C-alpha positions, 0 to 999 in steps of 0.5 A, a space after each residue: 500500500 502505497 503512502 498516500 492511502 495509509 495517510 487516507 486511512 489514519 485519517 479515516 481512523 482519526 475521523 471515526 474516533 470523533 463518531 459516537 453512540 449518542 448513550 456511551 462515551 465512547 467512540 466506536 472505534 474504540 468500541 470496536 464498532 468498526 470490522 474493516 475499512 480498505 480505502 482503494 486506488 481510485 480512494 473510495 471507502 469502504 466500512 463494515 462496522 456493526 451496532 453494540 446491539 441490531 435493535 440500536 435505536 441510533 444506528 441509522 444517525 451513527 452510519 449517518 455520521 461515519 459517512 458525512 465524517 469520512 466523507 468529508 477528508 479532502 482525498 476520499 471520493 464515496 464512502 459506502 458504510 456496511 453495516 454487519 452481525 458477523 461476527 457478533 459485538 462483543 465486550 471484547 472488542 472493546 480497546 482497552 482504553 474504551 474498557 477501563 472509561 466502562 468501568 470493565 477493567 
């Protein structure tokens, strides 16, 4: 992968860390809700993400926030956010920082 794509991926992660589930005081990246981020050669971004629960009332809000924030990165052309529930999310997917923030450590 070239340096430009790596820089774009770093910017994507930085943006994802600004997206929060309104009910949880930890960003979705540290919660482990982002399963995969791919940037193709045309700078289209494909994100596989999940939610803490399939019936999350904030699902549309969170997915739209992800799409809008990642699209705001100047180099990014298109963003496709794919909601997946395989594998099922669990607390073990959270970063140490998130576990500490939420009192799981």
